[in-house]
C-alpha positions in Angstrom: 225.0 203.9 29.3 225.0 201.8 26.2 227.0 202.7 23.2 224.8 204.2 20.5 224.9 201.0 18.3 223.9 198.8 21.3 221.2 201.2 22.4 219.5 201.1 19.0 219.7 197.3 19.0 218.1 197.1 22.4 215.3 199.4 21.4 214.7 197.3 18.3 214.5 194.2 20.4 212.0 195.7 22.8 209.6 196.9 20.1 209.0 193.5 18.5 205.4 192.9 17.6 203.8 189.5 18.1 201.9 188.4 15.0 198.2 187.6 15.5 197.2 184.9 13.0 193.5 185.7 13.4 194.0 189.1 11.8 194.5 187.4 8.4 190.9 186.0 8.6 187.9 187.9 7.5 185.1 188.1 10.1 183.1 185.5 8.1 186.1 183.2 7.9 186.6 183.6 11.6 183.0 182.5 12.3 183.4 179.5 10.0 186.6 178.4 11.8 185.0 178.7 15.2 181.9 176.7 14.0 184.2 174.0 12.7 186.1 174.0 16.0 182.9 173.8 18.1 181.6 170.9 16.0 184.9 169.0 16.1 185.1 169.2 19.9 181.3 168.9 20.6 181.1 172.5 21.9 178.1 173.6 19.9 176.3 174.6 23.1 178.9 177.3 23.6 179.1 178.5 19.9 177.9 182.0 20.6 180.4 182.5 23.4 183.2 181.0 21.3 182.4 183.4 18.4 182.4 186.4 20.7 185.7 185.3 22.3 187.3 184.8 18.8 186.2 188.3 17.8 187.9 189.8 20.9 191.0 187.6 20.2 191.1 188.9 16.6 190.6 192.5 17.6 190.8 193.5 21.2 188.6 196.5 20.7 185.8 194.5 18.9 183.7 194.5 22.1 183.3 198.3 22.0 181.6 198.4 18.7 179.9 195.0 18.7 176.3 194.9 19.9 176.6 191.1 20.6 178.4 191.8 23.9 176.4 192.5 27.1 177.2 195.5 29.3 178.5 193.1 31.9 180.9 191.5 29.4 182.1 194.9 28.2 182.7 196.0 31.8 184.7 192.8 32.5 186.9 193.3 29.4 187.6 196.9 30.4 188.5 195.8 33.9 190.8 193.1 32.5 192.8 195.6 30.5 193.4 197.8 33.6 194.4 195.1 36.1 198.0 195.2 37.2 200.0 192.0 37.9 199.5 192.4 41.6 195.7 192.5 41.2 195.6 189.2 39.3 194.4 186.1 41.1 196.9 184.3 43.4 196.6 181.2 41.2 197.5 183.1 38.0 200.5 184.8 39.7 201.7 181.5 41.0 201.4 179.9 37.6 203.4 182.7 36.0 206.1 182.6 38.6 206.4 178.8 38.4 206.7 179.0 34.6 209.3 181.8 34.9 211.4 179.9 37.4 211.2 176.8 35.2 212.4 178.8 32.2 215.3 180.2 34.2 216.3 176.7 35.4 216.1 175.3 31.9 218.5 178.0 30.7 221.0 177.3 33.4 
């Protein structure tokens, strides 16, 4: 086992939260930023989809209370949360393994 001081340090390391910069934006500011992005990259045809995606990126539970999501989208987002690594697509697993091996090789 770890000495008490090291065990505490390890737990602190494992409980680090990743900051979500979208949380700092109000819902109105989020929509304005998405509209600006869509205009800059000529994606106006996908504006509605981009706004909904940004809402979910800002708050992962937004689709539950939002009426702008279809039942099919809500079901897909629920399934995505429950998928284990083994049930991800082969392409995604391959990409993750490749990046992990590259990171290990860079460290060595």
